[in-house]
C-alpha positions as protocol buffer text, in pm:
chain_id: "A"
residue {
  index: 1
  type: MET
  ca { x: 11490 y: -9086 z: 22360 }
}
residue {
  index: 2
  type: LYS
  ca { x: 11207 y: -9198 z: 22577 }
}
residue {
  index: 3
  type: PHE
  ca { x: 11221 y: -9563 z: 22555 }
}
residue {
  index: 4
  type: ALA
  ca { x: 11599 y: -9581 z: 22675 }
}
residue {
  index: 5
  type: HIS
  ca { x: 11413 y: -9419 z: 22985 }
}
residue {
  index: 6
  type: TYR
  ca { x: 11133 y: -9671 z: 23010 }
}
residue {
  index: 7
  type: ARG
  ca { x: 11302 y: -9999 z: 22957 }
}
residue {
  index: 8
  type: ARG
  ca { x: 11473 y: -9864 z: 23282 }
}
residue {
  index: 9
  type: ILE
  ca { x: 11211 y: -10017 z: 23513 }
}
residue {
  index: 10
  type: ALA
  ca { x: 11205 y: -10321 z: 23543 }
}
residue {
  index: 11
  type: SER
  ca { x: 10833 y: -10369 z: 23577 }
}
residue {
  index: 12
  type: PRO
  ca { x: 10739 y: -10314 z: 23199 }
}
residue {
  index: 13
  type: ARG
  ca { x: 10688 y: -10609 z: 22986 }
}
residue {
  index: 14
  type: LYS
  ca { x: 10525 y: -10391 z: 22651 }
}
residue {
  index: 15
  type: CYS
  ca { x: 10583 y: -10040 z: 22583 }
}
residue {
  index: 16
  type: ALA
  ca { x: 10428 y: -9853 z: 22224 }
}
residue {
  index: 17
  type: LEU
  ca { x: 10579 y: -9558 z: 22145 }
}
residue {
  index: 18
  type: VAL
  ca { x: 10356 y: -9328 z: 21851 }
}
residue {
  index: 19
  type: ASP
  ca { x: 10506 y: -9049 z: 21695 }
}
residue {
  index: 20
  type: SER
  ca { x: 10247 y: -8797 z: 21495 }
}
residue {
  index: 21
  type: ASP
  ca { x: 10497 y: -8724 z: 21224 }
}
residue {
  index: 22
  type: PRO
  ca { x: 10645 y: -8952 z: 21061 }
}
residue {
  index: 23
  type: ARG
  ca { x: 10288 y: -9147 z: 21133 }
}
residue {
  index: 24
  type: SER
  ca { x: 10459 y: -9447 z: 21346 }
}
residue {
  index: 25
  type: ALA
  ca { x: 10393 y: -9651 z: 21618 }
}
residue {
  index: 26
  type: ASP
  ca { x: 10658 y: -9812 z: 21751 }
}
residue {
  index: 27
  type: VAL
  ca { x: 10543 y: -10185 z: 21983 }
}
residue {
  index: 28
  type: TYR
  ca { x: 10903 y: -10301 z: 22232 }
}
residue {
  index: 29
  type: ARG
  ca { x: 10839 y: -10590 z: 22384 }
}
residue {
  index: 30
  type: LYS
  ca { x: 11041 y: -10741 z: 22666 }
}
residue {
  index: 31
  type: GLY
  ca { x: 11138 y: -11135 z: 22585 }
}
residue {
  index: 32
  type: ALA
  ca { x: 11164 y: -11387 z: 22905 }
}
residue {
  index: 33
  type: ASP
  ca { x: 11588 y: -11329 z: 22840 }
}
residue {
  index: 34
  type: GLY
  ca { x: 11499 y: -10998 z: 22886 }
}
residue {
  index: 35
  type: LEU
  ca { x: 11597 y: -10854 z: 22572 }
}
residue {
  index: 36
  type: TRP
  ca { x: 11368 y: -10637 z: 22376 }
}
residue {
  index: 37
  type: VAL
  ca { x: 11257 y: -10646 z: 22080 }
}
residue {
  index: 38
  type: LEU
  ca { x: 11098 y: -10369 z: 21832 }
}
residue {
  index: 39
  type: HIS
  ca { x: 10800 y: -10432 z: 21665 }
}
residue {
  index: 40
  type: PRO
  ca { x: 10749 y: -10101 z: 21434 }
}
residue {
  index: 41
  type: PHE
  ca { x: 10426 y: -10024 z: 21289 }
}
residue {
  index: 42
  type: ALA
  ca { x: 10358 y: -9751 z: 20981 }
}
residue {
  index: 43
  type: MET
  ca { x: 10082 y: -9647 z: 20779 }
}
residue {
  index: 44
  type: GLY
  ca { x: 9863 y: -9882 z: 20606 }
}
residue {
  index: 45
  type: GLU
  ca { x: 9944 y: -10153 z: 20924 }
}
residue {
  index: 46
  type: THR
  ca { x: 9783 y: -10268 z: 21173 }
}
residue {
  index: 47
  type: VAL
  ca { x: 9921 y: -10276 z: 21516 }
}
residue {
  index: 48
  type: GLU
  ca { x: 9869 y: -10479 z: 21766 }
}
residue {
  index: 49
  type: LEU
  ca { x: 9883 y: -10476 z: 22063 }
}
residue {
  index: 50
  type: ALA
  ca { x: 9756 y: -10854 z: 22222 }
}
residue {
  index: 51
  type: SER
  ca { x: 9829 y: -10826 z: 22608 }
}
residue {
  index: 52
  type: VAL
  ca { x: 9519 y: -10566 z: 22610 }
}
residue {
  index: 53
  type: GLU
  ca { x: 9332 y: -10779 z: 22253 }
}
residue {
  index: 54
  type: LEU
  ca { x: 9391 y: -10396 z: 22042 }
}
residue {
  index: 55
  type: ARG
  ca { x: 9413 y: -10486 z: 21679 }
}
residue {
  index: 56
  type: ILE
  ca { x: 9418 y: -10055 z: 21500 }
}
residue {
  index: 57
  type: PRO
  ca { x: 9494 y: -9997 z: 21199 }
}
residue {
  index: 58
  type: ALA
  ca { x: 9780 y: -9705 z: 21173 }
}
residue {
  index: 59
  type: ALA
  ca { x: 9583 y: -9521 z: 20989 }
}
residue {
  index: 60
  type: ASP
  ca { x: 9283 y: -9455 z: 21268 }
}
residue {
  index: 61
  type: LEU
  ca { x: 9552 y: -9357 z: 21516 }
}
residue {
  index: 62
  type: PHE
  ca { x: 9599 y: -9068 z: 21313 }
}
residue {
  index: 63
  type: ALA
  ca { x: 9251 y: -8963 z: 21189 }
}
residue {
  index: 64
  type: ASP
  ca { x: 9232 y: -8696 z: 21366 }
}
residue {
  index: 65
  type: ILE
  ca { x: 9574 y: -8519 z: 21332 }
}
residue {
  index: 66
  type: ASP
  ca { x: 9608 y: -8299 z: 21039 }
}
residue {
  index: 67
  type: PRO
  ca { x: 9851 y: -8389 z: 20736 }
}
residue {
  index: 68
  type: PRO
  ca { x: 10211 y: -8306 z: 20748 }
}
residue {
  index: 69
  type: ALA
  ca { x: 10317 y: -8004 z: 20606 }
}
residue {
  index: 70
  type: ALA
  ca { x: 10423 y: -8049 z: 20234 }
}
residue {
  index: 71
  type: ALA
  ca { x: 10800 y: -7944 z: 20189 }
}
């Protein structure tokens, strides 16, 4: 998992991973205690990255991506 690699780097305090299939975004924030907390976002929710003052509907992240193929 990519996050496992990112959390080994000392400097990042936040990490956002966007997955086009299943159309979700996971935002990880490192607390003062050094522990990472997951803040998951799914379609219909608004992804918030407070450190850069960004609020974007999750649907907008995937607006230009073709819908998933029918199973």
